[in-house]
N, C-alpha and C positions, 0 to 999 in steps of 0.2 A: 793298706795297713789300717787306716782309720775305719774302714768298713767292717773290720773284724771286731772292733771295740764294742759296738752294741750287742753283737752276738755273745760275746763273753759275759757282758753284764747280765743279759737276759738269761743265760744258762746258769748263772749263779743264783738267780732269784728263786723263790719258792714256786714249785710246780703246781701246787694246789690252788694258788691265787696269784695272778700276775701283778696285783697291786700290793701284795704282802711285802713288808720291809723287814720281816724278821729273819729271812733266809732260813726258815725252819727246816726245810727239806735238806739243806746243806749242813745242818748242825751235826748229824751223825758222822759225816765225812770229816768234819773238822775235829771231832773228838778222836777219831781214829788216827788222824795225823798227829795228835798230841799224846799218843799212847793211851787213849781212852780216858784222859783226865780233863776235867772241866775246871777252869779257873774262876775265881770270884769275879774278876774283871769282865769275863765273858757274859756272865749272868747280869751283872750290873749294867753293862752296855745295852743288853736286850731290854731291861726294865726301862731305861731312859728312852729308848726308841718307842716302846709301847706307850709310855706316858705322853710323849710328844704326839704320837699318832692319835691318842684319845683326845688330847687338847685340840688338835686340828679338827677332829670329828665334831666336837662340841661347838667350835667356832663356825663350822659349816652349817650346823643346824641353826645357829643364831642368825647367820646370813640369810638362810631360807625363810626364817620367821620375819626378819626385817623386810625381805623382798615381798613376802606375802602382804605385809602392811602397805607397801608401796603400790601393789597391783589392785588394791581395793578401789582405787580411784580410776583405774583403767577399764574402759568399757569392753575390750576384746580379750582380756586375759582373765581367766577364772581364778579366783582365790582358793586357797586351801579350805576344805570344810572342817568342821569341828572334830570329826573322827581322825582326819589326817594330822591335825594339830595335837590331838591327844596321843597319837602314835609317836609323834616327834618328842613330846614331853616324856613319854615312857622310855623311849630310846635314849634320851639324854640321861634319865635316871639310871639306866643300865650302864651307860658309859661311865658315869660318875662312880657307880658302885664298883665297876671293874678297876677304875683308876685307884680307888681307895684300897682295894685288895692288893694291887701291885705295890702300893706304898707300904702296906703291912708286910708283904713278902720281902721288900727291900730292908725294912727294919729288922726282920728276922735274920738277915745275913750276918749280923754281928754275933749272933749266938752260934752260928756254924762256921765262923771265921777260922777257928782252929782246925776244922776238918778239911779245908781246901788245900790242894786241889781235890775234887771229888770225882767219882765215876757216875755213870748213868744209873747205877744201882742204889745210890744214896737217896735217903728219904727227901732231902731238900730238893734234889733234882726231880724227883717224881712229882713233887708239888709244883715245881717250875713247869713241868710238862703239862700239867692240868691247866695251869694259868695260860700257857702258850695256846692250848686248844681253845680256851675261852676267847682269847684275843683274836685268833684266826676266825672263829665263828662270828664274833661281833663285827669284825672288819668286813666280812662278806655281807652280812646283813646291812651294815651301814652303806656300803658302796651300792648295793642294790636299791635301797630306799632312796638315797640321795640322787641317784641317777634318774629315777622316775620323777622325783619332785623338781629337779632342775629342768627337765623337759616340760613339765606342767607349768612351771612359773616363767618359762622363757628366759632363763638366765644364761 
């Protein structure tokens, strides 16, 4: 019985990215189960998950930068070069920009509150979908970059 649990959890995760926590591929099924309606609480929950994920990503970058400072004294571990540090800084700026966009989208929820529950054809949901795509893209980029840097810094 316990061996079936991981299979169920994995099958519910996003199929486009195994580390994705948005369950984005499962959303159309969940809206079908609700009669095609999306509730305010569903979107708010997803925004909270995204903001937590972005905060985690920024913390990971700070850990990598701190580790880079530590390895400067180590003779056998190469430190990050200036280009890699610039890429990390640019990536942090992208993460912060997306986090700010999510906060703006959250604030706009109050203007659409009277429209909820909405369908996938609603303009607010279309904007939410664009934000979801950006979040998926930046998650993939982050996981790829961080995995390489973790190997390089010996973390």
